[in-house]
C-alpha positions in Angstrom: 24.7 39.2 128.0 27.9 41.0 129.0 27.6 44.2 130.9 29.8 47.3 130.1 31.7 48.3 133.2 30.5 51.6 134.8 33.6 53.7 134.8 32.4 56.4 137.0 29.8 59.2 137.5 29.1 61.4 134.5 31.0 64.8 134.6 29.3 67.5 136.6 28.1 70.4 134.7 27.4 73.9 135.7 23.7 74.6 135.8 22.3 77.5 133.8 21.0 80.6 135.7 17.4 80.0 134.6 15.2 79.5 137.7 13.7 76.1 138.5 10.0 75.9 138.3 8.0 72.9 139.7 4.5 72.2 138.6 2.0 69.4 138.8 1.5 66.8 136.1 -1.9 67.5 134.6 -1.7 67.4 130.8 -1.0 64.5 128.5 2.2 66.3 127.5 3.2 66.5 131.1 2.6 62.7 131.6 4.7 62.0 128.6 7.6 64.2 129.8 7.3 62.6 133.2 7.6 59.1 131.9 10.3 59.8 129.4 12.6 61.7 131.8 14.5 58.7 133.2 15.2 57.3 129.7 16.6 60.7 128.7 18.7 61.2 131.9 20.1 57.6 132.3 19.9 56.1 128.7 23.7 56.4 128.3 24.5 54.6 131.6 25.9 51.2 130.7 24.2 49.5 133.7 20.9 51.2 133.7 17.9 49.0 132.9 15.1 50.9 131.0 11.8 50.1 132.5 9.1 48.9 130.1 7.1 51.9 129.2 3.9 50.0 129.3 4.6 49.2 133.0 5.4 52.8 133.6 2.1 54.0 132.2 0.2 51.3 134.1 1.8 52.3 137.4 0.7 55.9 137.3 -2.7 55.3 135.8 -5.6 55.3 138.3 -7.5 53.0 136.1 -5.0 50.2 136.0 -3.0 50.5 139.4 -5.1 49.1 142.3 -3.0 51.3 144.8 -5.3 54.2 143.8 -8.3 52.5 145.3 -7.1 53.5 148.8 -3.9 55.7 148.2 -3.3 59.0 146.5 -0.4 60.3 144.4 0.5 63.7 143.1 3.1 63.9 140.3 5.5 66.9 139.8 7.9 68.0 137.2 10.9 70.4 137.6 11.8 72.6 134.7 14.6 75.0 133.9 13.1 77.1 131.1 11.5 74.5 128.8 13.8 71.7 129.8 12.5 69.1 132.2 15.2 68.4 134.8 13.5 66.3 137.4 10.4 64.4 138.6 8.9 63.1 141.7 5.8 61.6 143.1 4.2 62.5 146.5 2.5 59.5 147.8 -0.3 59.1 150.6 -0.6 55.5 151.7 -3.2 55.1 154.4 -2.7 51.3 154.6 0.9 51.7 155.7 0.0 54.3 158.4 -3.0 52.2 159.7 -0.7 49.1 160.0 2.1 51.0 161.8 0.1 53.7 163.6 2.2 56.5 161.9 1.5 59.7 160.0 4.1 59.2 157.3 3.9 60.3 153.7 6.1 59.0 151.0 8.0 60.2 147.8 8.9 58.0 144.8 9.6 57.9 141.1 12.5 60.3 141.8 14.7 61.2 138.9 16.7 64.4 138.6 19.7 65.9 136.7 22.8 66.7 138.8 20.9 69.8 139.9 20.7 70.5 143.7 18.2 73.4 143.3 15.9 71.2 141.2 16.0 68.4 143.8 15.3 70.8 146.5 12.3 72.3 144.8 10.9 68.8 143.9 11.2 67.6 147.5 9.7 70.8 148.9 6.7 70.4 146.5 6.2 66.8 147.7 6.6 67.8 151.3 4.0 70.7 150.9 1.5 68.3 149.4 1.9 65.8 152.2 1.8 68.4 154.9 -1.6 69.4 153.6 -2.8 65.8 154.3 -1.6 65.9 157.9 1.6 63.9 157.6 4.5 64.4 159.9 7.4 62.6 158.1 8.4 61.9 154.5 10.2 58.6 153.6 11.4 57.4 150.2 12.0 56.7 147.5 9.3 54.1 147.2 7.3 53.5 144.0 4.6 53.6 145.6 5.1 51.1 148.5 8.0 49.0 149.7 6.4 46.1 147.8 7.4 48.1 144.7 10.9 49.2 143.6 12.4 51.3 146.3 15.6 52.8 147.6 18.6 54.8 146.2 21.7 52.9 145.1 24.6 54.3 147.4 27.2 51.5 146.9 28.0 49.0 144.2 27.7 51.3 141.1 30.0 48.9 139.2 27.6 46.0 139.7 24.7 45.3 137.4 21.3 45.8 139.0 19.0 42.8 139.3 15.5 42.6 137.9 13.1 45.1 139.6 15.9 46.8 141.6 16.9 50.4 141.0 20.0 51.9 139.4 20.9 55.6 139.6 23.9 57.8 139.3 26.0 58.4 142.4 25.0 62.0 142.8 21.5 61.0 143.8 22.4 60.6 147.5 23.9 64.1 147.5 20.7 65.5 146.0 18.5 64.0 148.8 20.9 65.3 151.5 20.8 68.8 149.7 17.0 68.5 150.1 17.3 68.1 153.9 16.8 64.4 154.0 18.7 61.8 156.2 19.2 58.1 155.7 16.4 56.2 157.4 17.3 52.5 156.6 19.9 50.7 154.4 18.7 47.9 152.2 21.4 45.2 151.3 21.8 43.1 148.1 23.8 39.9 148.5 25.5 38.0 145.8 25.9 34.2 146.4 27.0 31.3 144.2 24.4 28.6 143.6 26.2 25.9 145.3 24.4 25.5 148.6 23.2 22.1 147.7 26.8 20.9 147.3 27.9 22.1 150.8 27.9 19.1 153.1 26.8 21.1 156.1 23.8 22.7 154.4 22.8 19.5 152.8 23.0 17.6 156.1 20.8 20.2 157.7 18.3 20.1 154.8 18.1 16.3 155.1 17.7 16.5 158.8 14.8 19.0 158.5 13.1 16.8 156.0 13.3 13.7 158.3 12.3 15.4 161.5 9.5 17.8 160.6 6.4 15.6 160.4 4.1 16.1 157.6 6.5 18.3 155.6 6.1 18.6 151.8 7.9 21.0 149.5 6.3 21.8 146.3 6.6 24.3 143.4 3.9 26.7 142.7 1.1 25.5 140.4 0.7 28.1 137.6 -2.3 26.1 136.4 -4.2 27.2 139.4 -2.6 30.6 139.7 -5.5 32.4 141.5 -5.4 29.9 144.3 -1.6 30.0 144.5 -1.7 33.8 144.8 -4.0 33.5 147.8 -1.5 31.2 149.5 1.5 33.3 148.7 -0.2 36.5 149.8 -1.1 34.9 153.2 2.5 33.7 153.7 4.0 37.0 152.6 1.7 39.0 154.9 2.2 36.9 158.0 5.9 36.5 157.6 6.7 40.1 156.8 4.1 42.1 158.7 6.5 43.1 161.6 9.3 44.3 159.4 10.4 47.9 159.2 8.7 49.7 156.4 6.2 46.9 155.5 3.2 48.0 153.7 0.2 45.6 153.6 -0.9 45.1 150.0 -4.6 44.8 149.3 -5.8 41.7 147.6 -5.9 43.5 144.2 -2.5 45.0 144.8 -0.9 41.6 145.5 -2.8 40.1 142.5 -1.4 42.8 140.2 2.1 42.3 141.6 1.8 38.5 141.2 0.7 38.8 137.6 3.7 41.1 136.9 6.1 38.6 138.4 4.5 35.6 136.7 5.8 36.8 133.3 9.4 36.1 134.4 8.7 33.3 136.9 9.9 29.7 136.6 7.5 27.6 138.7 10.4 25.3 139.7 11.9 28.3 141.6 8.7 29.4 143.5 8.6 27.0 146.4 6.0 26.5 149.1 6.6 24.3 152.2 3.6 22.7 153.8 3.3 21.1 157.2 0.3 18.7 157.4 -1.2 20.3 154.3 -1.0 23.9 155.7 1.3 26.5 154.1 4.3 27.1 156.4 7.0 28.9 154.3 7.9 30.0 150.9 10.6 31.3 148.6 10.1 33.5 145.5 12.9 33.4 143.1 13.0 34.8 139.6 15.3 34.6 136.7 17.2 37.9 136.6 15.8 39.2 133.3 17.4 42.6 133.7 19.8 42.0 130.8 16.9 41.0 128.7 15.0 44.1 129.6 18.0 46.3 128.9 18.2 44.6 125.4 14.5 45.4 124.9 15.2 49.2 125.3 12.0 49.9 127.1 9.6 48.5 124.5 8.6 45.0 123.5 6.6 46.3 120.4 7.3 49.2 118.2 4.4 50.2 115.8 3.1 46.7 116.3 6.3 44.9 115.4 7.9 42.9 118.2 11.4 44.1 117.8 12.0 44.5 121.5 10.5 41.2 122.3 12.9 39.5 119.9 15.8 41.3 121.5 14.4 40.3 124.9 14.0 36.6 124.1 17.5 36.5 122.5 19.2 37.9 125.5 17.1 35.8 127.9 18.8 32.7 126.6 22.1 33.8 128.2 20.8 34.6 131.7 22.9 32.9 134.4 21.7 34.7 137.6 18.4 34.5 139.6 17.0 37.0 142.1 15.7 35.9 145.5 12.8 38.4 145.7 11.2 37.3 148.9 11.2 34.4 151.4 9.5 33.9 154.7 8.5 31.4 157.4 5.4 31.7 159.5 6.1 32.6 163.1 5.0 29.2 164.5 7.4 27.3 162.3 10.5 29.4 162.7 13.6 27.8 164.2 12.8 24.4 162.7 15.2 24.9 159.6 12.4 25.2 156.9 14.2 28.3 155.4 17.5 26.5 155.0 15.7 23.5 153.4 14.0 25.8 150.9 17.3 27.6 150.1 19.0 24.3 149.5 16.2 23.0 147.3 16.2 26.3 145.3 19.9 26.1 144.8 19.7 22.5 143.4 16.8 23.4 141.1 18.4 26.6 139.8 21.6 24.9 139.0 19.7 22.2 137.2 18.1 24.9 135.1 21.5 26.4 134.2 21.8 29.3 136.6 25.0 29.9 138.4 24.6 32.8 140.9 21.8 34.5 142.8 21.2 38.0 144.1 19.3 38.1 147.4 17.6 41.5 147.4 16.8 43.1 149.5 17.3 42.5 153.3 17.0 45.2 155.9 20.3 46.3 157.3 19.0 45.6 160.8 17.7 42.1 160.1 20.7 40.6 161.9 19.3 37.0 161.8 18.9 37.0 158.0 22.2 38.8 157.4 24.2 36.5 159.6 22.7 33.5 157.8 23.6 34.9 154.3 27.1 35.7 155.4 27.5 32.1 156.9 26.3 30.8 153.4 29.2 32.7 151.8 27.2 35.5 150.5 28.8 39.0 150.0 27.1 42.3 150.0 27.3 43.5 146.4 25.1 46.6 146.6 23.7 48.9 149.2 20.6 51.0 148.9 19.1 53.7 151.2 15.7 55.0 152.1 15.7 58.5 153.3 13.4 60.6 155.6 12.8 64.1 156.9 10.1 66.1 158.6 7.1 67.5 156.7 
């Protein structure tokens, strides 16, 4: 599916004199306005990918999102008169603070018109709610943890977003700065051709690793035993990522819910596990970039019981040529032995065999020098940059 080129930010308009009013989301009508706002604000942006409305509802529903078993969220709307001009979620994530020994609160699901007063009012409301719960800093946007969609796009507005990555107008960074927040960490998205398996140096290294690491086996995930494979992937993810900046340890139910969401788009050939003497040692999670298909679905797979969006989704999915590297990791005791390169070469080979041509690796922390050096050496380029912001509570 071809993307229309983003020609620039929408024209800035003078805001009316009606005062901004922020209130909690309590009624059914408020929930509908909260979920509909990003579609209304960004529906005309050529590169914006509408989230599936069923997924939006599931995320904010205490009955369906396991995050609410330990965490708390307060949703807010900003209005000018009767018009909804912004939204935000204030997030209390005890698991994050217990892991890092911090007193950080979070904000997420942030969407706003080009209205600095509304943004300031929304951020102030989230800050006040978090202050009441004893937090010292506010970080975001995260929806609701860094295992979910997070960050504000700050560079690369002309590039199409990958699946489960955000897209927003350029003025969002200005709104957060107007609200008193400062950049805390940059997240990088890298674009790379799927030709690593054809590069002599990388192929030689992969063969060397395969010969010298005794008891090594690389296998695809077995979707027939999905429950057991989810346990393996969760352990690998937690142990490989637990020391990263911003890492939020998912509960078993949270990881299961995330895995079920990703499974819908997954190709088992691209989710690889490396085992040494039968024990999991490393993994890579790669998904077809179904963002163009989601855009074709226009936020709904079914309308009044008719699968119109699903038909559009499946039609667009036939033409996908990009994958997204969502996560990869090597357990500490196996690092420095080339397992990561071996997996990347194998994924490249398998993805090309399936008809994909390029990959987006997203995201890496800007301060992860080892990963970023490796990607640059492989010929990747930084295609987009996202930022997480923070400020005192």
